C-alpha positions in Angstrom: 110.4 121.3 164.3 113.3 122.2 166.5 114.1 125.4 164.5 111.8 127.3 162.2 113.1 130.4 160.3 110.6 132.3 158.1 111.6 135.2 155.8 114.1 136.6 158.3 115.8 139.9 157.2 118.3 141.9 159.2 119.5 145.4 158.1 122.3 147.5 159.6 121.8 151.0 158.2 121.9 150.5 154.5 123.5 147.1 154.6 121.3 144.0 154.5 123.0 141.2 156.4 120.1 138.7 155.9 117.6 138.8 153.1 114.4 136.8 153.5 116.1 133.7 154.9 113.9 130.6 155.6 114.7 127.1 156.7 113.6 124.4 159.1 115.6 122.0 161.3 114.3 118.7 162.7 115.3 117.0 166.0 118.4 114.8 165.6 119.8 116.7 162.6 123.4 118.0 162.5 123.4 120.8 159.9 126.4 122.6 158.6 125.9 126.3 158.0 128.4 127.4 155.4 129.2 130.8 153.8 132.0 133.2 153.1 133.0 135.8 155.7 130.2 138.4 156.0 127.6 136.1 154.4 125.3 136.4 157.5 126.0 133.2 159.4 126.8 134.8 162.8 123.9 137.2 162.4 121.5 134.3 161.9 122.9 132.5 164.9 122.6 135.5 167.1 119.0 135.9 166.1 118.3 132.3 167.0 119.9 132.8 170.4 117.9 136.1 171.0 121.1 138.3 171.0 119.7 140.1 168.0 116.2 141.0 166.8 115.4 140.6 163.1 114.3 143.6 161.0 111.6 141.4 159.4 110.4 137.9 159.6 110.0 135.4 162.4 112.1 132.6 164.0 111.1 129.9 166.6 113.1 127.4 168.6 111.2 124.4 170.0 108.0 126.4 169.2 109.1 129.5 171.2 109.3 132.8 169.4 112.7 134.5 169.5 111.0 137.8 169.6 108.4 137.4 172.4 109.6 134.3 174.3 113.3 135.0 174.8 113.7 133.2 178.1 112.0 130.0 176.9 114.3 130.1 173.8 117.4 130.5 176.0 116.3 127.5 178.1 116.0 125.5 174.9 119.4 126.5 173.3 123.0 125.8 174.1 125.2 128.3 172.4 129.0 128.1 171.8 130.0 131.4 170.1 133.0 131.7 167.8 135.2 133.4 170.4 134.5 131.1 173.3 134.1 133.5 176.4 135.7 132.0 179.4 137.0 133.2 182.8 140.6 132.0 182.5 141.3 132.5 186.2 138.5 130.2 187.3 138.9 126.5 187.8 137.0 124.3 185.3 134.6 122.9 188.0 134.3 126.3 189.6 133.3 127.8 186.2 130.8 125.1 185.5 129.3 125.6 189.0 129.0 129.3 188.4 127.0 128.7 185.2 125.0 125.9 186.8 123.8 128.4 189.5 122.7 130.8 186.7 120.7 128.0 185.0 119.5 126.7 188.4 120.6 123.1 187.6 121.7 120.5 190.1 125.3 119.9 191.1 125.0 116.3 189.7 124.6 117.8 186.3 128.1 119.4 186.5 129.7 115.9 186.9 127.5 114.6 184.0 128.8 117.2 181.5 132.4 116.8 182.7 132.1 113.1 182.0 130.3 113.7 178.7 132.8 116.2 177.4 135.9 114.3 178.6 137.0 116.9 181.1 137.5 114.7 184.1 141.3 114.8 184.0 141.3 118.6 183.6 138.5 119.6 185.9 140.9 120.6 188.8 142.9 123.0 186.6 142.4 126.7 185.9 140.9 127.3 182.5 143.9 129.4 181.6 146.1 126.3 181.9 144.1 124.4 179.3 144.9 123.8 175.7 142.6 125.3 173.0 140.9 121.8 172.6 140.1 121.5 176.3 138.8 125.1 176.4 136.4 124.2 173.6 135.3 121.3 175.7 134.6 123.6 178.6 132.5 125.8 176.2 130.6 122.8 175.1 130.1 121.6 178.7 128.7 125.0 179.6 126.4 124.9 176.6 125.1 121.5 177.7 124.6 122.2 181.4 120.9 122.9 181.1 120.4 119.9 178.8 119.1 122.0 175.8 117.4 120.3 172.9 119.2 122.6 170.4 122.9 123.4 170.1 124.2 126.3 168.1 127.9 126.1 167.5 129.8 129.0 165.8 133.1 127.8 164.4 133.6 125.1 167.1 136.8 123.7 165.6 138.7 126.8 164.6 142.3 126.9 165.7 142.4 123.2 166.9 145.3 120.9 166.0 144.5 117.7 164.1 144.2 115.6 167.3 142.0 118.2 169.1 139.9 118.5 165.9 139.2 114.8 165.8 138.3 114.8 169.5 135.8 117.7 169.2 134.4 116.2 166.0 133.7 112.9 167.7 132.2 114.7 170.7 129.8 116.8 168.5 128.8 113.7 166.5 127.9 111.8 169.7 126.0 114.7 171.2 124.0 115.2 168.0 122.4 111.8 168.3 119.9 113.2 170.7 119.8 116.9 169.9 119.5 119.3 167.0 122.8 121.0 166.1 123.3 124.0 163.8 127.1 124.4 163.2 128.8 127.2 161.4 132.3 126.3 160.0 134.7 127.2 157.1 136.1 123.6 157.1 134.5 121.5 154.4 136.0 118.3 155.9 134.1 119.0 159.1 130.8 119.2 157.3 131.6 115.9 155.5 132.6 114.1 158.7 129.9 115.4 161.0 126.8 116.8 159.2 123.7 115.2 157.8 122.8 118.3 155.8 124.4 121.5 154.6 122.9 125.0 154.2 125.0 127.5 152.2 124.4 131.2 152.6 125.9 134.0 150.5 125.3 137.7 150.6 122.5 137.2 153.2 120.5 134.7 151.1 120.2 130.9 151.2 121.7 129.6 148.0 121.7 125.8 148.8 120.0 123.5 151.2 120.9 119.8 150.6 121.3 116.6 152.5 124.8 115.2 152.4 123.8 111.9 150.8 122.2 114.0 147.9 125.6 115.6 147.3 127.4 112.3 147.3 125.0 110.5 144.9 126.7 110.0 141.6 129.6 112.4 142.5 133.3 112.0 142.4 135.3 111.8 145.6 138.9 112.7 146.3 141.1 110.8 148.8 144.2 112.6 150.2 146.9 110.2 151.2 150.4 110.7 152.5 152.8 107.7 152.3 156.2 107.3 153.9 157.8 106.9 150.4 157.3 108.2 146.9 154.9 106.2 144.7 154.6 106.1 141.0 151.4 107.9 139.9 150.9 105.1 137.3 150.6 102.6 140.0 147.9 104.6 141.8 146.1 105.1 138.5 145.6 101.3 138.3 143.3 101.4 141.4 139.6 100.7 140.7 137.5 103.8 139.5 140.5 106.2 139.5 139.7 109.3 137.5 143.0 111.2 138.2 146.1 111.2 140.5 148.0 114.3 141.5 151.2 114.4 143.5 150.6 117.6 145.6 153.6 117.6 147.8 156.5 115.3 148.6 154.8 111.9 149.4 151.2 113.3 149.4 148.8 112.4 146.6 145.2 113.5 145.7 143.4 110.5 144.1 140.1 111.3 142.5 137.7 108.4 142.1 134.6 108.4 139.8 132.4 106.8 142.5 130.6 107.9 145.6 131.7 104.6 147.4 134.3 105.3 150.1 137.6 104.3 148.5 139.9 104.8 151.5 139.9 101.1 152.2 141.2 100.4 148.7 144.0 102.9 149.3 144.8 101.3 152.6 145.0 97.9 150.9 147.3 99.3 148.2 149.7 100.6 150.9 149.6 97.2 152.7 150.3 95.3 149.5 153.2 97.6 148.6 154.6 97.6 152.1 154.0 101.4 152.5 153.0 103.2 155.7 150.1 105.7 155.5 150.9 108.9 157.4 147.5 110.5 156.7 144.4 109.4 154.9 141.4 111.8 154.4 138.4 111.9 152.2 137.4 115.2 150.5 133.9 115.7 149.2 134.7 117.4 145.9 131.1 118.0 145.1 130.6 120.0 148.3 133.7 122.2 147.7 132.7 122.6 144.1 129.1 123.6 145.0 130.3 126.1 147.6 132.8 127.7 145.2 130.2 127.8 142.3 127.5 129.4 144.5 129.7 131.9 146.4 132.1 133.0 143.7 130.3 132.2 140.5 
């Protein structure tokens, strides 16, 4: 197991942030860690990175105890906190060299992570000159410097524009092929696009732990599409497996299909056959959003 959490509780005074939380993560898994604000996500991540000590229970990363083998845990983990701490007056390569010295890794590794995270064209700039997307890349490069087996990412795509979001999403997905990733996010589409599994926490307790393919089986899906021209809803309703069509704004439509098969190709074909341009095309996992709402508000 890459991560093992057993009956972890954390109390701040009279407030219980975590209540007997248990789960396991295997190598090669990308797991979405979901929950409302204050549910205990960041507290759990800080325990796994040894920044906090649990009140009760045990946790291990790559077999090392977070309580008694902190240095070994830190060598095994790459951590990107929600508020990415960077020295804005330092140059990208200078900042990575600074962290490489701390980790005692070779200078060759600096170029490797620059190439891996797509920072080559920006490595000569000061961090303060970079966009939010490139600053996130610097944070990821720093987390990867010591080639950890586990990555813990706290809201890695918050505040990114759509292009930056796609870039960071692709980067995380490629990195996850060889590592274990636990990723906290509020964005359901990110979980759908990146993760193999989802853990939902509410009020300090695990309320769901499911693989994404289990959520998709037998479930509906919603495709959000924006055309360059208004379309009659009746025409969209004639698409195969359509359950409902809703015109949400201007030329944007939410089409719900009663199948778990990816229907975006059919929507694309519809646009082509009707000489329409698609300005955006996204898939929303209605079952995940419904599950999250039911478990955290119901």
